[in-house]
VOPAGU-2260 file (C-alpha; in pm, 1 decimal, decimal comma):
REM VOPAGU-2260
SITE   aa  ch    i         X         Y         Z
SITE  MET   A    0   -5312,2    3907,5   -2767,8
SITE  ARG   A    1   -5257,8    3612,3   -2539,4
SITE  LYS   A    2   -5308,9    3251,1   -2642,6
SITE  LEU   A    3   -5548,0    3032,3   -2447,0
SITE  VAL   A    4   -5396,3    2684,2   -2415,5
SITE  VAL   A    5   -5597,1    2386,9   -2288,7
SITE  THR   A    6   -5389,2    2098,4   -2152,7
SITE  GLU   A    7   -5537,5    1760,6   -2063,8
SITE  PHE   A    8   -5437,7    1412,0   -1955,2
SITE  ILE   A    9   -5671,8    1181,8   -2145,8
SITE  THR   A   10   -5707,7     807,9   -2211,8
SITE  LEU   A   11   -5746,9     641,6   -2550,1
SITE  ASP   A   12   -6123,2     626,9   -2496,1
SITE  GLY   A   13   -6153,1     995,2   -2403,7
SITE  VAL   A   14   -6164,2     971,5   -2023,6
SITE  MET   A   15   -6005,1    1264,2   -1843,2
SITE  GLY   A   16   -6147,4    1220,0   -1495,1
SITE  GLU   A   17   -5941,5    1077,4   -1206,7
SITE  PRO   A   18   -5605,2    1085,6   -1392,5
SITE  HIS   A   19   -5421,2     979,0   -1077,0
SITE  LEU   A   20   -5577,6     634,1   -1124,7
SITE  TRP   A   21   -5412,3     575,0   -1464,9
SITE  SER   A   22   -5145,0     836,9   -1541,1
SITE  PHE   A   23   -4883,1     790,0   -1266,6
SITE  PRO   A   24   -4721,8     470,5   -1405,6
SITE  TYR   A   25   -4644,5     659,4   -1728,9
SITE  TRP   A   26   -4493,3     974,8   -1573,6
SITE  ASN   A   27   -4129,5    1034,6   -1662,4
SITE  ASP   A   28   -3872,1    1312,2   -1695,4
SITE  GLU   A   29   -3980,2    1386,6   -2055,7
SITE  ILE   A   30   -4340,2    1452,0   -1955,7
SITE  ALA   A   31   -4225,7    1651,3   -1651,7
SITE  ALA   A   32   -4006,4    1868,4   -1876,0
SITE  PHE   A   33   -4296,3    1927,5   -2117,3
SITE  LYS   A   34   -4533,6    2022,4   -1833,3
SITE  ASN   A   35   -4266,2    2255,7   -1695,5
SITE  GLU   A   36   -4222,2    2426,4   -2035,9
SITE  GLU   A   37   -4598,0    2454,8   -2075,6
SITE  LEU   A   38   -4643,5    2615,2   -1733,8
SITE  PHE   A   39   -4355,4    2859,1   -1776,5
SITE  ALA   A   40   -4489,8    2969,9   -2117,4
SITE  SER   A   41   -4801,3    3085,3   -1926,8
SITE  ASP   A   42   -4856,0    3363,9   -1680,1
SITE  ALA   A   43   -5216,8    3290,6   -1579,5
SITE  GLN   A   44   -5443,1    2991,5   -1522,7
SITE  LEU   A   45   -5811,2    2964,1   -1606,7
SITE  LEU   A   46   -5988,4    2688,1   -1416,5
SITE  GLY   A   47   -6333,5    2547,9   -1360,2
SITE  ARG   A   48   -6454,9    2519,8   -1002,9
SITE  VAL   A   49   -6390,4    2148,2    -950,6
SITE  THR   A   50   -6035,2    2163,5   -1088,0
SITE  TYR   A   51   -5969,6    2483,7    -894,8
SITE  GLU   A   52   -6081,6    2325,5    -567,9
SITE  GLY   A   53   -5857,5    2022,4    -627,9
SITE  PHE   A   54   -5555,9    2234,8    -717,0
SITE  ALA   A   55   -5620,7    2476,8    -428,2
SITE  ALA   A   56   -5624,8    2183,4    -186,0
SITE  ALA   A   57   -5298,0    2037,9    -318,3
SITE  TRP   A   58   -5062,0    2304,0    -450,4
SITE  PRO   A   59   -5028,8    2545,9    -158,1
SITE  THR   A   60   -4862,1    2267,9      43,5
SITE  ARG   A   61   -4609,7    2203,3    -236,2
SITE  SER   A   62   -4327,7    2448,7    -220,9
SITE  ASP   A   63   -4027,5    2225,1    -282,7
SITE  GLU   A   64   -3913,1    1918,7    -478,3
SITE  THR   A   65   -4025,1    1657,4    -227,9
SITE  GLY   A   66   -4322,1    1830,6     -75,6
SITE  THR   A   67   -4146,9    1853,6     259,0
SITE  ALA   A   68   -3994,8    2160,7     417,5
SITE  GLY   A   69   -3620,0    2210,6     394,9
SITE  SER   A   70   -3556,6    2093,3      37,5
SITE  GLU   A   71   -3457,0    2303,2    -260,9
SITE  PRO   A   72   -3739,9    2521,8    -396,4
SITE  ASN   A   73   -3941,3    2379,8    -683,7
SITE  PRO   A   74   -3996,8    2648,2    -947,5
SITE  PHE   A   75   -4304,3    2458,0   -1078,5
SITE  ALA   A   76   -4482,8    2467,8    -742,5
SITE  ASP   A   77   -4382,9    2828,9    -687,7
SITE  ARG   A   78   -4518,0    2921,9   -1032,2
SITE  MET   A   79   -4846,2    2736,1    -970,1
SITE  ASN   A   80   -4893,5    2906,5    -635,9
SITE  ASN   A   81   -4798,2    3258,7    -735,9
SITE  MET   A   82   -4938,4    3311,3   -1084,7
SITE  PRO   A   83   -5283,3    3471,4   -1128,9
SITE  LYS   A   84   -5568,2    3221,0   -1133,6
SITE  TYR   A   85   -5916,2    3284,8   -1270,9
SITE  VAL   A   86   -6181,5    3039,2   -1158,3
SITE  VAL   A   87   -6508,6    3015,5   -1347,7
SITE  SER   A   88   -6788,0    2940,2   -1103,8
SITE  THR   A   89   -7140,8    3046,1   -1023,1
SITE  THR   A   90   -7129,3    2878,1    -680,3
SITE  LEU   A   91   -6796,4    2977,9    -522,6
SITE  GLU   A   92   -6819,6    3276,2    -293,1
SITE  THR   A   93   -6449,7    3298,2    -213,3
SITE  ALA   A   94   -6130,0    3180,9    -378,8
SITE  ASP   A   95   -5858,1    3179,8    -116,2
SITE  TRP   A   96   -5568,8    3028,3    -310,8
SITE  ASN   A   97   -5306,3    3296,5    -370,6
SITE  ASN   A   98   -5385,8    3537,4    -659,9
SITE  SER   A   99   -5727,6    3385,9    -739,2
SITE  THR   A  100   -6019,5    3572,9    -893,4
SITE  ILE   A  101   -6371,0    3436,3    -948,3
SITE  ILE   A  102   -6543,5    3488,2   -1282,6
SITE  SER   A  103   -6915,2    3426,6   -1230,5
SITE  ASP   A  104   -7089,6    3647,0   -1487,8
SITE  ASN   A  105   -7043,4    3708,8   -1859,7
SITE  VAL   A  106   -6787,9    3427,6   -1869,2
SITE  VAL   A  107   -6721,7    3429,1   -2243,8
SITE  ASP   A  108   -6683,5    3808,0   -2255,2
SITE  GLU   A  109   -6455,6    3809,1   -1948,9
SITE  ILE   A  110   -6232,5    3542,0   -2103,1
SITE  ARG   A  111   -6216,3    3737,9   -2428,2
SITE  LYS   A  112   -6100,7    4038,8   -2223,5
SITE  LEU   A  113   -5830,8    3827,5   -2056,4
SITE  LYS   A  114   -5709,4    3713,0   -2396,6
SITE  GLN   A  115   -5688,1    4074,6   -2515,7
SITE  GLN   A  116   -5445,7    4167,2   -2237,3
SITE  ASP   A  117   -5070,7    4166,5   -2287,1
SITE  GLY   A  118   -4891,3    3869,1   -2143,4
SITE  GLU   A  119   -4801,6    3507,6   -2191,4
SITE  ASN   A  120   -5036,6    3214,2   -2245,2
SITE  ILE   A  121   -5343,7    3149,1   -2032,8
SITE  LEU   A  122   -5334,5    2782,4   -1929,5
SITE  VAL   A  123   -5644,4    2569,2   -1871,0
SITE  ALA   A  124   -5607,5    2225,3   -1710,8
SITE  GLY   A  125   -5885,3    1978,3   -1634,7
SITE  SER   A  126   -6207,9    2179,1   -1621,1
SITE  ALA   A  127   -6412,1    1974,8   -1870,4
SITE  THR   A  128   -6727,1    2189,4   -1855,4
SITE  LEU   A  129   -6524,4    2507,4   -1897,8
SITE  VAL   A  130   -6326,4    2355,3   -2186,7
SITE  ASP   A  131   -6651,3    2266,2   -2361,7
SITE  THR   A  132   -6764,7    2630,2   -2330,8
SITE  LEU   A  133   -6427,2    2755,2   -2454,4
SITE  LEU   A  134   -6433,9    2526,1   -2758,4
SITE  GLN   A  135   -6794,6    2610,0   -2843,5
SITE  ASN   A  136   -6710,3    2981,7   -2837,2
SITE  GLY   A  137   -6388,4    2960,9   -3039,2
SITE  LEU   A  138   -6168,2    3070,7   -2749,9
SITE  VAL   A  139   -5910,9    2787,0   -2757,9
SITE  ASP   A  140   -5590,9    2866,9   -2946,5
SITE  GLU   A  141   -5411,6    2539,9   -2868,5
SITE  LEU   A  142   -5523,2    2207,9   -2726,0
SITE  HIS   A  143   -5251,3    1987,6   -2572,0
SITE  LEU   A  144   -5376,9    1631,4   -2529,3
SITE  LEU   A  145   -5144,2    1394,9   -2345,8
SITE  VAL   A  146   -5298,9    1065,3   -2456,3
SITE  TYR   A  147   -5226,2     774,1   -2222,8
SITE  PRO   A  148   -5224,1     414,1   -2354,8
SITE  VAL   A  149   -5503,7     296,8   -2126,6
SITE  VAL   A  150   -5874,5     228,5   -2176,2
SITE  PRO   A  151   -6063,1     248,0   -1845,4
SITE  GLY   A  152   -6399,7     208,7   -2019,6
SITE  THR   A  153   -6579,5     445,0   -1785,2
SITE  GLY   A  154   -6521,9     784,2   -1632,3
SITE  LYS   A  155   -6566,9    1153,4   -1695,0
SITE  ARG   A  156   -6497,5    1235,3   -2056,5
SITE  LEU   A  157   -6343,5    1550,5   -2190,6
SITE  PHE   A  158   -6573,4    1590,8   -2488,3
SITE  ARG   A  159   -6947,9    1584,1   -2436,8
SITE  ASP   A  160   -7190,3    1409,2   -2668,0
SITE  GLY   A  161   -7302,3    1654,7   -2932,0
SITE  SER   A  162   -7017,7    1901,0   -2884,0
SITE  ALA   A  163   -6828,7    1918,2   -3208,5
SITE  SER   A  164   -6527,1    2129,8   -3297,0
SITE  LYS   A  165   -6303,3    2096,7   -3598,1
SITE  LEU   A  166   -5936,3    2109,3   -3508,5
SITE  ASN   A  167   -5606,3    2104,3   -3697,4
SITE  LEU   A  168   -5319,5    1886,0   -3582,1
SITE  LEU   A  169   -5021,3    2117,7   -3525,2
SITE  ASN   A  170   -4774,4    1869,8   -3379,4
SITE  SER   A  171   -4736,2    1526,1   -3226,6
SITE  ARG   A  172   -4473,0    1374,9   -3002,4
SITE  THR   A  173   -4434,9    1030,8   -2848,2
SITE  PHE   A  174   -4278,5     995,0   -2505,0
SITE  ASP   A  175   -4075,0     687,6   -2404,3
SITE  THR   A  176   -4356,0     555,4   -2182,9
SITE  GLY   A  177   -4601,6     539,6   -2475,0
SITE  VAL   A  178   -4785,6     862,8   -2392,8
SITE  VAL   A  179   -4850,8    1069,9   -2704,4
SITE  LEU   A  180   -4876,3    1447,8   -2702,9
SITE  LEU   A  181   -5116,9    1576,4   -2967,0
SITE  THR   A  182   -5120,8    1952,7   -3016,9
SITE  TYR   A  183   -5421,9    2093,4   -3199,6
SITE  GLY   A  184   -5523,5    2440,5   -3308,9
SITE  PRO   A  185   -5855,8    2571,8   -3435,3
SITE  ASP   A  186   -5968,6    2483,8   -3784,8
SITE  GLU   A  187   -5878,4    2793,9   -3984,8
SITE  SER   A  188   -6193,6    2755,6   -4194,8
SITE  GLU   A  189   -6412,6    2819,5   -3886,6
SITE  ALA   A  190   -6457,2    3181,9   -3783,3
SITE  LYS   A  191   -6388,6    3276,3   -3422,1
């Protein structure tokens, strides 16, 4: 059985939207190495429509370290572009990014089927609405929160009002820039 791992950039006040506005000053080699390990421990991505559209607009043009032709290949970009991607959407009619499949019906059952397959982790980034559904249905095996030391005060939040899930802290790690990685798993007392 595969693990479903949710990974998020999030502020101290729970904002996850528009991370490019607050996360870039804190990026360093430690965080890059963690994100690389996380991606290479996965062999599929599960994405909501909005995140999928953003990634599909950006990643296909990134095939090397600098984003320009002629440089050494970037294994991260190659992995992002070539691994299977499942996009949860009731509005998309096509998903043209390499190896993309749309899941539009029976979402929870289809994700359970994906988890039952052999393979590495299934990675979910961004996708707040999808993450809420995954948490509410006990489908998240690990939650990686990269908590940034900023408080924007407004913005799209990861957790909706009224959505409650009990989680167990599995690990924590502080990066040199002040970003803290919190790794959670499901509360063992709650049935899946």
